[in-house]
N, CA, C and O atoms as a GROMACS GRO file, in nm:
protein
  612
    1MET      N    1   9.728  10.004  13.205
    1MET     CA    2   9.619  10.046  13.119
    1MET      C    3   9.511  10.106  13.209
    1MET      O    4   9.468  10.043  13.306
    2ASN      N    5   9.466  10.227  13.176
    2ASN     CA    6   9.363  10.287  13.259
    2ASN      C    7   9.228  10.222  13.233
    2ASN      O    8   9.209  10.153  13.133
    3ASN      N    9   9.134  10.245  13.324
    3ASN     CA   10   9.003  10.180  13.316
    3ASN      C   11   8.927  10.214  13.189
    3ASN      O   12   8.861  10.128  13.131
    4ASP      N   13   8.935  10.340  13.144
    4ASP     CA   14   8.864  10.379  13.023
    4ASP      C   15   8.920  10.307  12.901
    4ASP      O   16   8.845  10.256  12.818
    5LEU      N   17   9.051  10.303  12.891
    5LEU     CA   18   9.114  10.233  12.780
    5LEU      C   19   9.077  10.085  12.782
    5LEU      O   20   9.044  10.027  12.679
    6GLN      N   21   9.082  10.025  12.899
    6GLN     CA   22   9.047   9.884  12.913
    6GLN      C   23   8.902   9.858  12.873
    6GLN      O   24   8.873   9.760  12.804
    7ARG      N   25   8.811   9.944  12.915
    7ARG     CA   26   8.669   9.929  12.883
    7ARG      C   27   8.644   9.944  12.732
    7ARG      O   28   8.570   9.866  12.672
    8ILE      N   29   8.706  10.046  12.672
    8ILE     CA   30   8.691  10.068  12.527
    8ILE      C   31   8.742   9.946  12.451
    8ILE      O   32   8.675   9.896  12.360
    9PHE      N   33   8.860   9.899  12.487
    9PHE     CA   34   8.918   9.784  12.419
    9PHE      C   35   8.830   9.661  12.435
    9PHE      O   36   8.808   9.588  12.339
   10GLU      N   37   8.781   9.638  12.555
   10GLU     CA   38   8.695   9.522  12.579
   10GLU      C   39   8.567   9.530  12.496
   10GLU      O   40   8.523   9.430  12.439
   11THR      N   41   8.509   9.648  12.489
   11THR     CA   42   8.387   9.666  12.408
   11THR      C   43   8.415   9.636  12.261
   11THR      O   44   8.336   9.567  12.196
   12LEU      N   45   8.526   9.685  12.210
   12LEU     CA   46   8.557   9.665  12.068
   12LEU      C   47   8.598   9.522  12.037
   12LEU      O   48   8.564   9.470  11.931
   13ARG      N   49   8.672   9.458  12.128
   13ARG     CA   50   8.718   9.322  12.096
   13ARG      C   51   8.609   9.217  12.111
   13ARG      O   52   8.625   9.103  12.066
   14THR      N   53   8.499   9.254  12.175
   14THR     CA   54   8.387   9.160  12.189
   14THR      C   55   8.266   9.204  12.105
   14THR      O   56   8.157   9.149  12.120
   15ARG      N   57   8.286   9.300  12.019
   15ARG     CA   58   8.175   9.355  11.941
   15ARG      C   59   8.114   9.252  11.848
   15ARG      O   60   8.181   9.160  11.799
   16GLN      N   61   7.987   9.270  11.824
   16GLN     CA   62   7.915   9.190  11.726
   16GLN      C   63   7.828   9.284  11.646
   16GLN      O   64   7.764   9.372  11.705
   17PRO      N   65   7.822   9.271  11.518
   17PRO     CA   66   7.896   9.173  11.439
   17PRO      C   67   8.045   9.206  11.435
   17PRO      O   68   8.088   9.314  11.475
   18LEU      N   69   8.121   9.111  11.385
   18LEU     CA   70   8.265   9.133  11.369
   18LEU      C   71   8.289   9.250  11.274
   18LEU      O   72   8.203   9.282  11.192
   19PRO      N   73   8.406   9.312  11.284
   19PRO     CA   74   8.438   9.420  11.190
   19PRO      C   75   8.433   9.368  11.046
   19PRO      O   76   8.492   9.265  11.015
   20PRO      N   77   8.362   9.439  10.958
   20PRO     CA   78   8.359   9.396  10.818
   20PRO      C   79   8.495   9.412  10.753
   20PRO      O   80   8.578   9.492  10.797
   21LEU      N   81   8.518   9.335  10.649
   21LEU     CA   82   8.644   9.346  10.577
   21LEU      C   83   8.660   9.487  10.519
   21LEU      O   84   8.769   9.543  10.518
   22SER      N   85   8.549   9.544  10.473
   22SER     CA   86   8.550   9.678  10.413
   22SER      C   87   8.436   9.759  10.473
   22SER      O   88   8.326   9.761  10.419
   23PRO      N   89   8.462   9.825  10.585
   23PRO     CA   90   8.354   9.898  10.652
   23PRO      C   91   8.304  10.017  10.570
   23PRO      O   92   8.382  10.086  10.504
   24SER      N   93   8.174  10.040  10.577
   24SER     CA   94   8.116  10.154  10.507
   24SER      C   95   8.090  10.270  10.603
   24SER      O   96   8.059  10.381  10.561
   25GLN      N   97   8.103  10.241  10.732
   25GLN     CA   98   8.083  10.346  10.832
   25GLN      C   99   8.155  10.308  10.961
   25GLN      O  100   8.193  10.193  10.981
   26VAL      N  101   8.171  10.406  11.047
   26VAL     CA  102   8.231  10.384  11.179
   26VAL      C  103   8.136  10.294  11.258
   26VAL      O  104   8.014  10.310  11.252
   27PHE      N  105   8.193  10.200  11.333
   27PHE     CA  106   8.112  10.109  11.415
   27PHE      C  107   8.034  10.186  11.520
   27PHE      O  108   7.912  10.169  11.532
   28SER      N  109   8.101  10.272  11.597
   28SER     CA  110   8.035  10.347  11.704
   28SER      C  111   8.095  10.487  11.716
   28SER      O  112   8.211  10.504  11.752
   29SER      N  113   8.013  10.587  11.684
   29SER     CA  114   8.060  10.726  11.698
   29SER      C  115   8.080  10.760  11.846
   29SER      O  116   8.163  10.845  11.878
   30ASP      N  117   8.006  10.695  11.934
   30ASP     CA  118   8.027  10.716  12.078
   30ASP      C  119   8.166  10.669  12.120
   30ASP      O  120   8.234  10.735  12.198
   31ILE      N  121   8.208  10.554  12.067
   31ILE     CA  122   8.341  10.503  12.100
   31ILE      C  123   8.448  10.594  12.041
   31ILE      O  124   8.553  10.615  12.102
   32THR      N  125   8.423  10.649  11.922
   32THR     CA  126   8.518  10.745  11.865
   32THR      C  127   8.541  10.860  11.962
   32THR      O  128   8.654  10.901  11.985
   33LYS      N  129   8.433  10.912  12.020
   33LYS     CA  130   8.444  11.021  12.117
   33LYS      C  131   8.521  10.976  12.242
   33LYS      O  132   8.603  11.051  12.295
   34GLU      N  133   8.494  10.854  12.287
   34GLU     CA  134   8.563  10.802  12.406
   34GLU      C  135   8.713  10.786  12.380
   34GLU      O  136   8.794  10.813  12.467
   35ILE      N  137   8.748  10.740  12.260
   35ILE     CA  138   8.890  10.728  12.226
   35ILE      C  139   8.955  10.866  12.228
   35ILE      O  140   9.066  10.882  12.279
   36GLY      N  141   8.885  10.964  12.174
   36GLY     CA  142   8.936  11.100  12.173
   36GLY      C  143   8.951  11.161  12.311
   36GLY      O  144   9.030  11.253  12.330
   37ALA      N  145   8.874  11.109  12.407
   37ALA     CA  146   8.878  11.162  12.544
   37ALA      C  147   8.981  11.090  12.633
   37ALA      O  148   8.996  11.127  12.749
   38LEU      N  149   9.050  10.990  12.580
   38LEU     CA  150   9.152  10.920  12.660
   38LEU      C  151   9.262  11.018  12.699
   38LEU      O  152   9.287  11.115  12.627
   39PRO      N  153   9.327  10.994  12.812
   39PRO     CA  154   9.441  11.079  12.850
   39PRO      C  155   9.541  11.085  12.735
   39PRO      O  156   9.561  10.987  12.663
   40VAL      N  157   9.604  11.199  12.719
   40VAL     CA  158   9.690  11.225  12.603
   40VAL      C  159   9.786  11.109  12.574
   40VAL      O  160   9.792  11.064  12.460
   41GLY      N  161   9.859  11.061  12.671
   41GLY     CA  162   9.956  10.954  12.647
   41GLY      C  163   9.892  10.830  12.590
   41GLY      O  164   9.937  10.778  12.488
   42GLU      N  165   9.786  10.781  12.654
   42GLU     CA  166   9.722  10.658  12.608
   42GLU      C  167   9.644  10.680  12.479
   42GLU      O  168   9.641  10.592  12.393
   43GLY      N  169   9.581  10.795  12.466
   43GLY     CA  170   9.506  10.824  12.344
   43GLY      C  171   9.594  10.830  12.222
   43GLY      O  172   9.557  10.783  12.115
   44VAL      N  173   9.711  10.889  12.237
   44VAL     CA  174   9.806  10.899  12.126
   44VAL      C  175   9.861  10.762  12.092
   44VAL      O  176   9.877  10.728  11.975
   45LYS      N  177   9.890  10.683  12.194
   45LYS     CA  178   9.953  10.552  12.172
   45LYS      C  179   9.854  10.449  12.119
   45LYS      O  180   9.878  10.387  12.015
   46ALA      N  181   9.743  10.430  12.188
   46ALA     CA  182   9.648  10.325  12.150
   46ALA      C  183   9.541  10.374  12.054
   46ALA      O  184   9.474  10.293  11.990
   47GLY      N  185   9.525  10.504  12.043
   47GLY     CA  186   9.417  10.561  11.963
   47GLY      C  187   9.405  10.508  11.822
   47GLY      O  188   9.297  10.464  11.784
   48PRO      N  189   9.512  10.511  11.742
   48PRO     CA  190   9.496  10.467  11.604
   48PRO      C  191   9.455  10.320  11.592
   48PRO      O  192   9.375  10.285  11.505
   49ALA      N  193   9.509  10.234  11.677
   49ALA     CA  194   9.472  10.092  11.673
   49ALA      C  195   9.327  10.074  11.716
   49ALA      O  196   9.256   9.990  11.659
   50LEU      N  197   9.282  10.150  11.815
   50LEU     CA  198   9.142  10.144  11.858
   50LEU      C  199   9.050  10.196  11.747
   50LEU      O  200   8.944  10.139  11.722
   51HIS      N  201   9.091  10.305  11.682
   51HIS     CA  202   9.011  10.357  11.570
   51HIS      C  203   9.000  10.253  11.459
   51HIS      O  204   8.893  10.238  11.399
   52LEU      N  205   9.107  10.181  11.432
   52LEU     CA  206   9.104  10.076  11.330
   52LEU      C  207   9.004   9.967  11.369
   52LEU      O  208   8.930   9.919  11.283
   53LEU      N  209   9.002   9.930  11.494
   53LEU     CA  210   8.909   9.828  11.544
   53LEU      C  211   8.765   9.881  11.548
   53LEU      O  212   8.670   9.804  11.547
   54ASN      N  213   8.750  10.013  11.553
   54ASN     CA  214   8.619  10.079  11.553
   54ASN      C  215   8.576  10.116  11.410
   54ASN      O  216   8.477  10.188  11.392
   55ASP      N  217   8.647  10.069  11.311
   55ASP     CA  218   8.616  10.095  11.170
   55ASP      C  219   8.624  10.242  11.133
   55ASP      O  220   8.558  10.286  11.039
   56ASP      N  221   8.704  10.318  11.206
   56ASP     CA  222   8.720  10.461  11.178
   56ASP      C  223   8.850  10.480  11.099
   56ASP      O  224   8.954  10.516  11.154
   57MET      N  225   8.839  10.453  10.970
   57MET     CA  226   8.957  10.455  10.884
   57MET      C  227   9.020  10.594  10.876
   57MET      O  228   9.142  10.607  10.875
   58GLU      N  229   8.937  10.697  10.871
   58GLU     CA  230   8.991  10.832  10.856
   58GLU      C  231   9.077  10.872  10.976
   58GLU      O  232   9.188  10.922  10.958
   59ARG      N  233   9.027  10.850  11.097
   59ARG     CA  234   9.106  10.888  11.215
   59ARG      C  235   9.232  10.802  11.227
   59ARG      O  236   9.339  10.854  11.259
   60CYS      N  237   9.219  10.674  11.200
   60CYS     CA  238   9.338  10.587  11.204
   60CYS      C  239   9.440  10.635  11.102
   60CYS      O  240   9.559  10.644  11.131
   61HIS      N  241   9.394  10.665  10.982
   61HIS     CA  242   9.484  10.708  10.875
   61HIS      C  243   9.557  10.836  10.912
   61HIS      O  244   9.678  10.846  10.891
   62ASN      N  245   9.485  10.933  10.964
   62ASN     CA  246   9.547  11.061  11.000
   62ASN      C  247   9.659  11.043  11.102
   62ASN      O  248   9.763  11.108  11.092
   63ILE      N  249   9.638  10.956  11.200
   63ILE     CA  250   9.739  10.935  11.303
   63ILE      C  251   9.853  10.848  11.251
   63ILE      O  252   9.970  10.880  11.271
   64ALA      N  253   9.819  10.738  11.185
   64ALA     CA  254   9.922  10.646  11.136
   64ALA      C  255  10.014  10.715  11.036
   64ALA      O  256  10.135  10.693  11.036
   65GLN      N  257   9.957  10.798  10.951
   65GLN     CA  258  10.037  10.869  10.852
   65GLN      C  259  10.139  10.961  10.919
   65GLN      O  260  10.250  10.979  10.869
   66GLY      N  261  10.100  11.018  11.032
   66GLY     CA  262  10.191  11.105  11.106
   66GLY      C  263  10.303  11.030  11.175
   66GLY      O  264  10.401  11.092  11.218
   67ARG      N  265  10.291  10.898  11.187
   67ARG     CA  266  10.394  10.816  11.252
   67ARG      C  267  10.465  10.726  11.150
   67ARG      O  268  10.523  10.623  11.186
   68GLU      N  269  10.459  10.765  11.024
   68GLU     CA  270  10.522  10.687  10.917
   68GLU      C  271  10.668  10.659  10.951
   68GLU      O  272  10.740  10.745  11.002
   69GLY      N  273  10.710  10.536  10.923
   69GLY     CA  274  10.846  10.494  10.954
   69GLY      C  275  10.851  10.402  11.075
   69GLY      O  276  10.948  10.329  11.093
   70ASN      N  277  10.747  10.405  11.158
   70ASN     CA  278  10.734  10.312  11.270
   70ASN      C  279  10.664  10.188  11.215
   70ASN      O  280  10.552  10.199  11.166
   71PRO      N  281  10.727  10.070  11.221
   71PRO     CA  282  10.669   9.951  11.158
   71PRO      C  283  10.526   9.919  11.203
   71PRO      O  284  10.446   9.871  11.122
   72THR      N  285  10.493   9.944  11.328
   72THR     CA  286  10.358   9.913  11.375
   72THR      C  287  10.256  10.008  11.312
   72THR      O  288  10.148   9.965  11.272
   73PHE      N  289  10.290  10.134  11.303
   73PHE     CA  290  10.198  10.229  11.242
   73PHE      C  291  10.192  10.209  11.090
   73PHE      O  292  10.087  10.231  11.029
   74ASP      N  293  10.303  10.169  11.030
   74ASP     CA  294  10.301  10.136  10.888
   74ASP      C  295  10.216  10.010  10.863
   74ASP      O  296  10.149   9.999  10.761
   75TYR      N  297  10.220   9.916  10.956
   75TYR     CA  298  10.135   9.797  10.947
   75TYR      C  299   9.988   9.838  10.955
   75TYR      O  300   9.906   9.791  10.876
   76MET      N  301   9.954   9.927  11.050
   76MET     CA  302   9.817   9.977  11.058
   76MET      C  303   9.777  10.044  10.927
   76MET      O  304   9.664  10.031  10.880
   77HIS      N  305   9.871  10.117  10.869
   77HIS     CA  306   9.847  10.186  10.742
   77HIS      C  307   9.811  10.082  10.634
   77HIS      O  308   9.719  10.104  10.555
   78ALA      N  309   9.884   9.972  10.630
   78ALA     CA  310   9.856   9.865  10.534
   78ALA      C  311   9.718   9.805  10.557
   78ALA      O  312   9.643   9.781  10.462
   79VAL      N  313   9.684   9.781  10.683
   79VAL     CA  314   9.554   9.722  10.717
   79VAL      C  315   9.440   9.816  10.678
   79VAL      O  316   9.341   9.772  10.620
   80LEU      N  317   9.454   9.943  10.709
   80LEU     CA  318   9.344  10.035  10.678
   80LEU      C  319   9.324  10.047  10.527
   80LEU      O  320   9.210  10.059  10.482
   81HIS      N  321   9.432  10.044  10.449
   81HIS     CA  322   9.415  10.048  10.304
   81HIS      C  323   9.348   9.920  10.254
   81HIS      O  324   9.266   9.925  10.162
   82ARG      N  325   9.382   9.807  10.312
   82ARG     CA  326   9.315   9.682  10.275
   82ARG      C  327   9.166   9.694  10.303
   82ARG      O  328   9.083   9.653  10.222
   83ARG      N  329   9.132   9.750  10.419
   83ARG     CA  330   8.992   9.762  10.458
   83ARG      C  331   8.918   9.867  10.374
   83ARG      O  332   8.795   9.865  10.367
   84GLU      N  333   8.992   9.957  10.312
   84GLU     CA  334   8.932  10.055  10.221
   84GLU      C  335   8.922  10.001  10.078
   84GLU      O  336   8.883  10.074   9.986
   85GLN      N  337   8.959   9.877  10.058
   85GLN     CA  338   8.964   9.810   9.928
   85GLN      C  339   9.069   9.874   9.836
   85GLN      O  340   9.057   9.869   9.714
   86ASP      N  341   9.169   9.932   9.896
   86ASP     CA  342   9.282   9.989   9.823
   86ASP      C  343   9.395   9.886   9.832
   86ASP      O  344   9.497   9.908   9.897
   87TYR      N  345   9.374   9.772   9.765
   87TYR     CA  346   9.456   9.654   9.785
   87TYR      C  347   9.602   9.673   9.742
   87TYR      O  348   9.693   9.632   9.814
   88TRP      N  349   9.624   9.735   9.628
   88TRP     CA  350   9.763   9.753   9.583
   88TRP      C  351   9.839   9.840   9.682
   88TRP      O  352   9.957   9.815   9.708
   89ASN      N  353   9.773   9.942   9.739
   89ASN     CA  354   9.838  10.031   9.835
   89ASN      C  355   9.868   9.956   9.965
   89ASN      O  356   9.972   9.977  10.027
   90SER      N  357   9.777   9.870  10.005
   90SER     CA  358   9.800   9.787  10.123
   90SER      C  359   9.925   9.702  10.104
   90SER      O  360  10.010   9.694  10.193
   91LYS      N  361   9.936   9.640   9.988
   91LYS     CA  362  10.053   9.555   9.962
   91LYS      C  363  10.180   9.639   9.949
   91LYS      O  364  10.289   9.593   9.984
   92TRP      N  365  10.168   9.761   9.899
   92TRP     CA  366  10.284   9.850   9.891
   92TRP      C  367  10.339   9.875  10.030
   92TRP      O  368  10.460   9.869  10.051
   93TRP      N  369  10.250   9.904  10.128
   93TRP     CA  370  10.295   9.927  10.266
   93TRP      C  371  10.355   9.800  10.325
   93TRP      O  372  10.458   9.805  10.392
   94ILE      N  373  10.292   9.687  10.299
   94ILE     CA  374  10.343   9.560  10.351
   94ILE      C  375  10.484   9.533  10.298
   94ILE      O  376  10.571   9.488  10.372
   95ASN      N  377  10.506   9.562  10.172
   95ASN     CA  378  10.637   9.537  10.111
   95ASN      C  379  10.747   9.625  10.168
   95ASN      O  380  10.865   9.596  10.149
   96ARG      N  381  10.712   9.731  10.237
   96ARG     CA  382  10.811   9.824  10.294
   96ARG      C  383  10.858   9.782  10.433
   96ARG      O  384  10.960   9.832  10.481
   97ILE      N  385  10.786   9.691  10.497
   97ILE     CA  386  10.813   9.663  10.638
   97ILE      C  387  10.815   9.513  10.667
   97ILE      O  388  10.784   9.430  10.582
   98SER      N  389  10.852   9.484  10.790
   98SER     CA  390  10.838   9.351  10.848
   98SER      C  391  10.786   9.375  10.989
   98SER      O  392  10.820   9.475  11.052
   99HIS      N  393  10.704   9.284  11.038
   99HIS     CA  394  10.648   9.306  11.172
   99HIS      C  395  10.638   9.174  11.248
   99HIS      O  396  10.603   9.072  11.190
  100PRO      N  397  10.670   9.175  11.379
  100PRO     CA  398  10.666   9.051  11.458
  100PRO      C  399  10.526   8.990  11.470
  100PRO      O  400  10.514   8.871  11.498
  101LEU      N  401  10.421   9.067  11.449
  101LEU     CA  402  10.285   9.012  11.458
  101LEU      C  403  10.247   8.927  11.338
  101LEU      O  404  10.153   8.848  11.345
  102TRP      N  405  10.317   8.942  11.229
  102TRP     CA  406  10.278   8.873  11.108
  102TRP      C  407  10.272   8.722  11.127
  102TRP      O  408  10.179   8.658  11.078
  103LYS      N  409  10.368   8.665  11.195
  103LYS     CA  410  10.369   8.520  11.218
  103LYS      C  411  10.244   8.478  11.297
  103LYS      O  412  10.181   8.377  11.266
  104GLU      N  413  10.209   8.558  11.399
  104GLU     CA  414  10.091   8.527  11.480
  104GLU      C  415   9.962   8.543  11.400
  104GLU      O  416   9.868   8.466  11.418
  105CYS      N  417   9.958   8.641  11.313
  105CYS     CA  418   9.836   8.670  11.239
  105CYS      C  419   9.818   8.586  11.113
  105CYS      O  420   9.706   8.548  11.079
  106TYR      N  421   9.928   8.556  11.045
  106TYR     CA  422   9.917   8.490  10.915
  106TYR      C  423   9.984   8.354  10.909
  106TYR      O  424   9.978   8.286  10.806
  107GLY      N  425  10.048   8.312  11.018
  107GLY     CA  426  10.117   8.184  11.018
  107GLY      C  427  10.230   8.185  10.917
  107GLY      O  428  10.313   8.276  10.917
  108GLU      N  429  10.234   8.086  10.832
  108GLU     CA  430  10.341   8.074  10.732
  108GLU      C  431  10.310   8.150  10.604
  108GLU      O  432  10.396   8.162  10.516
  109GLU      N  433  10.188   8.203  10.592
  109GLU     CA  434  10.152   8.279  10.473
  109GLU      C  435  10.210   8.419  10.478
  109GLU      O  436  10.244   8.470  10.585
  110PHE      N  437  10.221   8.480  10.363
  110PHE     CA  438  10.264   8.619  10.356
  110PHE      C  439  10.142   8.709  10.379
  110PHE      O  440  10.031   8.673  10.340
  111PRO      N  441  10.161   8.825  10.441
  111PRO     CA  442  10.049   8.917  10.460
  111PRO      C  443   9.982   8.956  10.328
  111PRO      O  444   9.862   8.981  10.324
  112GLN      N  445  10.061   8.961  10.220
  112GLN     CA  446  10.005   8.994  10.090
  112GLN      C  447   9.900   8.892  10.046
  112GLN      O  448   9.804   8.926   9.978
  113THR      N  449   9.920   8.766  10.086
  113THR     CA  450   9.825   8.660  10.053
  113THR      C  451   9.690   8.688  10.118
  113THR      O  452   9.586   8.665  10.057
  114PHE      N  453   9.693   8.738  10.241
  114PHE     CA  454   9.568   8.772  10.308
  114PHE      C  455   9.497   8.886  10.233
  114PHE      O  456   9.375   8.883  10.217
  115VAL      N  457   9.573   8.984  10.188
  115VAL     CA  458   9.515   9.094  10.109
  115VAL      C  459   9.448   9.037   9.984
  115VAL      O  460   9.336   9.075   9.951
  116ASP      N  461   9.516   8.948   9.915
  116ASP     CA  462   9.460   8.886   9.795
  116ASP      C  463   9.334   8.805   9.827
  116ASP      O  464   9.237   8.810   9.752
  117ASP      N  465   9.336   8.732   9.938
  117ASP     CA  466   9.218   8.655   9.980
  117ASP      C  467   9.099   8.746  10.007
  117ASP      O  468   8.987   8.716   9.968
  118VAL      N  469   9.125   8.858  10.074
  118VAL     CA  470   9.018   8.954  10.103
  118VAL      C  471   8.962   9.010   9.973
  118VAL      O  472   8.841   9.018   9.955
  119GLU      N  473   9.050   9.048   9.883
  119GLU     CA  474   9.005   9.105   9.755
  119GLU      C  475   8.917   9.005   9.679
  119GLU      O  476   8.811   9.042   9.629
  120ARG      N  477   8.961   8.881   9.670
  120ARG     CA  478   8.883   8.778   9.600
  120ARG      C  479   8.748   8.756   9.667
  120ARG      O  480   8.645   8.746   9.600
  121ALA      N  481   8.747   8.748   9.800
  121ALA     CA  482   8.622   8.724   9.872
  121ALA      C  483   8.525   8.840   9.854
  121ALA      O  484   8.405   8.820   9.835
  122GLU      N  485   8.577   8.962   9.861
  122GLU     CA  486   8.490   9.079   9.844
  122GLU      C  487   8.431   9.083   9.703
  122GLU      O  488   8.313   9.115   9.686
  123LYS      N  489   8.511   9.051   9.604
  123LYS     CA  490   8.462   9.054   9.465
  123LYS      C  491   8.361   8.943   9.438
  123LYS      O  492   8.264   8.963   9.366
  124SER      N  493   8.385   8.826   9.496
  124SER     CA  494   8.296   8.712   9.472
  124SER      C  495   8.172   8.715   9.561
  124SER      O  496   8.074   8.646   9.533
  125LYS      N  497   8.176   8.795   9.666
  125LYS     CA  498   8.065   8.803   9.763
  125LYS      C  499   8.038   8.667   9.828
  125LYS      O  500   7.925   8.638   9.868
  126ASP      N  501   8.142   8.585   9.839
  126ASP     CA  502   8.131   8.452   9.901
  126ASP      C  503   8.118   8.470  10.052
  126ASP      O  504   8.217   8.494  10.121
  127ARG      N  505   7.996   8.458  10.103
  127ARG     CA  506   7.966   8.486  10.243
  127ARG      C  507   8.046   8.396  10.337
  127ARG      O  508   8.093   8.443  10.441
  128ASN      N  509   8.062   8.268  10.304
  128ASN     CA  510   8.138   8.178  10.390
  128ASN      C  511   8.284   8.221  10.400
  128ASN      O  512   8.342   8.224  10.509
  129LYS      N  513   8.344   8.254  10.287
  129LYS     CA  514   8.484   8.297  10.285
  129LYS      C  515   8.499   8.430  10.358
  129LYS      O  516   8.594   8.450  10.433
  130ILE      N  517   8.404   8.522  10.337
  130ILE     CA  518   8.409   8.652  10.405
  130ILE      C  519   8.404   8.633  10.556
  130ILE      O  520   8.479   8.698  10.629
  131THR      N  521   8.318   8.545  10.603
  131THR     CA  522   8.307   8.519  10.747
  131THR      C  523   8.438   8.465  10.804
  131THR      O  524   8.483   8.508  10.910
  132ILE      N  525   8.500   8.372  10.734
  132ILE     CA  526   8.629   8.317  10.778
  132ILE      C  527   8.733   8.428  10.785
  132ILE      O  528   8.809   8.437  10.882
  133LEU      N  529   8.737   8.513  10.683
  133LEU     CA  530   8.835   8.621  10.679
  133LEU      C  531   8.806   8.728  10.784
  133LEU      O  532   8.899   8.787  10.840
  134GLU      N  533   8.679   8.753  10.812
  134GLU     CA  534   8.644   8.850  10.918
  134GLU      C  535   8.693   8.800  11.054
  134GLU      O  536   8.740   8.880  11.136
  135LYS      N  537   8.682   8.671  11.078
  135LYS     CA  538   8.731   8.615  11.205
  135LYS      C  539   8.883   8.630  11.214
  135LYS      O  540   8.937   8.667  11.318
  136LYS      N  541   8.951   8.602  11.105
  136LYS     CA  542   9.097   8.615  11.102
  136LYS      C  543   9.137   8.762  11.118
  136LYS      O  544   9.233   8.793  11.189
  137GLN      N  545   9.063   8.851  11.054
  137GLN     CA  546   9.090   8.994  11.066
  137GLN      C  547   9.070   9.042  11.209
  137GLN      O  548   9.146   9.124  11.258
  138MET      N  549   8.968   8.991  11.276
  138MET     CA  550   8.943   9.032  11.415
  138MET      C  551   9.061   8.994  11.504
  138MET      O  552   9.102   9.073  11.589
  139VAL      N  553   9.114   8.876  11.485
  139VAL     CA  554   9.234   8.835  11.560
  139VAL      C  555   9.346   8.935  11.533
  139VAL      O  556   9.414   8.980  11.626
  140GLU      N  557   9.366   8.968  11.407
  140GLU     CA  558   9.471   9.063  11.369
  140GLU      C  559   9.450   9.199  11.436
  140GLU      O  560   9.543   9.254  11.494
  141LEU      N  561   9.329   9.253  11.429
  141LEU     CA  562   9.302   9.385  11.486
  141LEU      C  563   9.323   9.388  11.637
  141LEU      O  564   9.379   9.484  11.690
  142VAL      N  565   9.280   9.283  11.705
  142VAL     CA  566   9.298   9.274  11.850
  142VAL      C  567   9.447   9.264  11.883
  142VAL      O  568   9.495   9.330  11.976
  143LYS      N  569   9.520   9.184  11.808
  143LYS     CA  570   9.665   9.170  11.832
  143LYS      C  571   9.738   9.302  11.811
  143LYS      O  572   9.834   9.332  11.883
  144ILE      N  573   9.695   9.380  11.715
  144ILE     CA  574   9.758   9.511  11.693
  144ILE      C  575   9.737   9.600  11.814
  144ILE      O  576   9.832   9.664  11.861
  145VAL      N  577   9.614   9.606  11.866
  145VAL     CA  578   9.588   9.689  11.985
  145VAL      C  579   9.672   9.639  12.102
  145VAL      O  580   9.736   9.719  12.171
  146GLU      N  581   9.672   9.509  12.125
  146GLU     CA  582   9.750   9.453  12.237
  146GLU      C  583   9.898   9.486  12.221
  146GLU      O  584   9.964   9.521  12.319
  147PHE      N  585   9.950   9.475  12.100
  147PHE     CA  586  10.091   9.503  12.075
  147PHE      C  587  10.124   9.648  12.106
  147PHE      O  588  10.226   9.677  12.170
  148VAL      N  589  10.039   9.739  12.062
  148VAL     CA  590  10.062   9.881  12.087
  148VAL      C  591  10.062   9.910  12.237
  148VAL      O  592  10.147   9.984  12.286
  149ILE      N  593   9.966   9.851  12.309
  149ILE     CA  594   9.957   9.874  12.454
  149ILE      C  595  10.077   9.812  12.525
  149ILE      O  596  10.141   9.877  12.608
  150GLU      N  597  10.107   9.685  12.494
  150GLU     CA  598  10.216   9.614  12.562
  150GLU      C  599  10.352   9.677  12.536
  150GLU      O  600  10.440   9.675  12.622
  151ASN      N  601  10.371   9.733  12.417
  151ASN     CA  602  10.500   9.790  12.380
  151ASN      C  603  10.507   9.940  12.397
  151ASN      O  604  10.605  10.005  12.361
  152ASN      N  605  10.400   9.996  12.455
  152ASN     CA  606  10.398  10.139  12.489
  152ASN      C  607  10.436  10.226  12.369
  152ASN      O  608  10.517  10.318  12.381
  153LEU      N  609  10.375  10.196  12.254
  153LEU     CA  610  10.409  10.270  12.131
  153LEU      C  611  10.334  10.402  12.122
  153LEU      O  612  10.352  10.476  12.025
   0.00000   0.00000   0.00000
């Protein structure tokens, strides 16, 4: 992993506040530019996962959609739709795939259950539940970036 990629990832994985369940804007436009400036190989591979962690749904979507059929990119596609409050679409993507990260991220629960939990929390505006889910989501987002980097996707 090059130094720029490592620095960007470290900044995003330690960011405060945690990524919201449904972001209304990109966390850092400066980081968006830095992701875009990564060397072609690393930018193409880690870029969409970093954009997802940076709350840049549009850039993540554009790249993930172009890699449709790859379970990791389809998983990112499901996550970004969940974060856009497009819950049925998120579950549609989940139903099409299986991913080794699911056990680490959701334990014995189904990923669809997490989507339902997010939807209920967002509708109820239950701050305690939202905070718990944001922490769980942060683990998920970090694991996706690590998986992409470790597996050279």
